[in-house]
C-alpha positions as a Markdown table, in Angstrom:
| # | Residue | x | y | z |
|---|---|---|---|---|
| 1 | Met | 0.0 | 0.0 | 0.0 |
| 2 | Ile | 1.3 | 3.4 | -0.9 |
| 3 | Glu | 0.1 | 6.4 | 1.1 |
| 4 | Ile | 0.3 | 9.9 | -0.4 |
| 5 | Arg | 0.4 | 12.8 | 2.1 |
| 6 | Asp | 0.3 | 16.5 | 1.7 |
| 7 | Glu | 2.9 | 18.9 | 3.1 |
| 8 | Lys | 1.2 | 18.9 | 6.5 |
| 9 | Gly | 1.3 | 15.1 | 6.7 |
| 10 | Asp | -2.4 | 14.6 | 6.1 |
| 11 | Leu | -3.4 | 11.5 | 4.2 |
| 12 | Arg | -4.6 | 12.5 | 0.7 |
| 13 | Glu | -4.6 | 9.2 | -1.2 |
| 14 | Val | -4.0 | 5.5 | -0.7 |
| 15 | Arg | -2.8 | 3.5 | -3.7 |
| 16 | Leu | -3.1 | -0.3 | -3.5 |
| 17 | Thr | -0.6 | -2.4 | -5.3 |
| 18 | Ala | -1.2 | -5.8 | -6.9 |
| 19 | Asn | 0.5 | -7.4 | -3.9 |
| 20 | Asp | -2.0 | -5.8 | -1.6 |
| 21 | Phe | -4.8 | -7.6 | -3.5 |
| 22 | Val | -2.8 | -10.8 | -3.4 |
| 23 | Asp | -2.3 | -10.4 | 0.4 |
| 24 | Ala | -6.0 | -9.8 | 0.9 |
| 25 | Gly | -6.9 | -13.0 | -1.1 |
| 26 | Leu | -8.6 | -11.0 | -3.9 |
| 27 | Leu | -6.0 | -11.6 | -6.6 |
| 28 | Ser | -3.9 | -14.7 | -7.3 |
| 29 | Ser | -0.2 | -14.3 | -7.5 |
| 30 | Gly | -0.5 | -14.9 | -11.3 |
| 31 | Gly | -2.9 | -12.0 | -11.6 |
| 32 | Ile | -6.2 | -13.8 | -11.8 |
| 33 | Ile | -9.1 | -11.8 | -10.3 |
| 34 | Leu | -10.7 | -13.9 | -7.5 |
| 35 | Pro | -14.3 | -13.8 | -6.1 |
| 36 | Gly | -14.5 | -10.9 | -3.7 |
| 37 | His | -12.4 | -8.6 | -5.8 |
| 38 | Pro | -14.3 | -5.4 | -6.7 |
| 39 | Leu | -14.0 | -6.1 | -10.4 |
| 40 | His | -14.7 | -9.9 | -10.2 |
| 41 | Asp | -18.4 | -9.9 | -11.2 |
| 42 | Val | -18.0 | -7.1 | -13.7 |
| 43 | Thr | -15.2 | -9.0 | -15.4 |
| 44 | Ile | -17.0 | -12.3 | -15.5 |
| 45 | Asn | -20.2 | -10.7 | -16.8 |
| 46 | Gln | -18.4 | -9.0 | -19.6 |
| 47 | Asn | -16.5 | -12.0 | -20.9 |
| 48 | Leu | -17.7 | -15.2 | -22.4 |
| 49 | Pro | -15.9 | -18.4 | -21.5 |
| 50 | Pro | -12.8 | -19.4 | -23.5 |
| 51 | Gly | -13.7 | -21.4 | -26.6 |
| 52 | Trp | -17.3 | -20.2 | -26.5 |
| 53 | Gln | -17.6 | -19.9 | -30.3 |
| 54 | Glu | -16.6 | -23.5 | -30.8 |
| 55 | Asp | -18.8 | -24.8 | -28.0 |
| 56 | Ala | -21.8 | -22.7 | -29.2 |
| 57 | Phe | -21.4 | -24.0 | -32.8 |
| 58 | Asn | -20.7 | -27.6 | -31.9 |
| 59 | Asp | -23.1 | -28.0 | -29.0 |
| 60 | Cys | -25.9 | -25.6 | -29.7 |
| 61 | Asn | -25.7 | -24.6 | -33.3 |
| 62 | Ala | -26.4 | -21.1 | -32.1 |
| 63 | Gly | -25.1 | -18.4 | -29.8 |
| 64 | Gln | -27.5 | -18.9 | -26.9 |
| 65 | Phe | -26.1 | -18.6 | -23.4 |
| 66 | Ile | -27.4 | -19.0 | -19.9 |
| 67 | Ile | -26.0 | -18.0 | -16.5 |
| 68 | Lys | -26.5 | -20.7 | -13.9 |
| 69 | Ala | -27.9 | -19.6 | -10.6 |
| 70 | Gly | -25.1 | -18.9 | -8.1 |
| 71 | Ser | -22.6 | -18.3 | -10.9 |
| 72 | Ala | -21.6 | -15.3 | -13.1 |
| 73 | Leu | -20.2 | -17.5 | -15.9 |
| 74 | Met | -22.1 | -17.6 | -19.2 |
| 75 | Thr | -22.3 | -21.1 | -20.7 |
| 76 | Pro | -23.6 | -22.1 | -24.2 |
| 77 | Ala | -27.1 | -23.7 | -24.2 |
| 78 | Ser | -29.1 | -25.6 | -26.7 |
| 79 | Glu | -32.7 | -24.5 | -27.5 |
| 80 | Gln | -34.0 | -27.2 | -25.1 |
| 81 | Glu | -31.6 | -26.1 | -22.3 |
| 82 | Leu | -32.6 | -22.5 | -22.8 |
| 83 | Thr | -36.3 | -23.3 | -22.7 |
| 84 | Glu | -35.8 | -25.4 | -19.5 |
| 85 | Tyr | -33.7 | -22.6 | -18.0 |
| 86 | Leu | -36.3 | -19.9 | -18.7 |
| 87 | His | -39.4 | -21.8 | -17.7 |
| 88 | Gly | -38.0 | -24.2 | -15.0 |
| 89 | Gly | -37.3 | -21.4 | -12.5 |
| 90 | Glu | -33.5 | -21.2 | -12.8 |
| 91 | Tyr | -33.7 | -17.9 | -14.7 |
| 92 | Glu | -35.9 | -16.4 | -11.9 |
| 93 | Glu | -33.4 | -17.7 | -9.3 |
| 94 | His | -30.6 | -16.0 | -11.2 |
| 95 | Leu | -32.5 | -12.7 | -11.2 |
| 96 | Glu | -33.1 | -13.0 | -7.5 |
| 97 | Asn | -29.4 | -13.6 | -6.9 |
| 98 | Ile | -28.4 | -10.4 | -8.8 |
| 99 | Gly | -31.2 | -8.3 | -7.3 |
| 100 | Glu | -33.4 | -7.9 | -10.3 |
| 101 | Ser | -37.1 | -7.7 | -9.7 |
| 102 | Glu | -38.5 | -8.2 | -13.2 |
| 103 | Thr | -39.1 | -11.7 | -14.3 |
| 104 | Leu | -40.7 | -13.5 | -17.3 |
| 105 | Asn | -44.0 | -13.6 | -15.4 |
| 106 | Ser | -44.1 | -9.9 | -14.4 |
């Protein structure tokens, strides 16, 4: 941690280093953002899993994705899996987990 103080010695800014995040258990020593890091959910939600194009083409024949409840990772889904996800309650469960109030039935 780096503290920046003004000429009177008052603390003006604190800069965290990568090692600070590693020490706190929020970043691996290799630089992987771990759950609990302020950017973890944002990063996961913006990125599709590695190899998603091939999985989507081979497994689903389309670019449909679902987010399993309790996870932030998007996974390819077939039409049947998407239908089950949407109408089987898992979609509503995911919305509840992320604090969304609007559902398919509202």
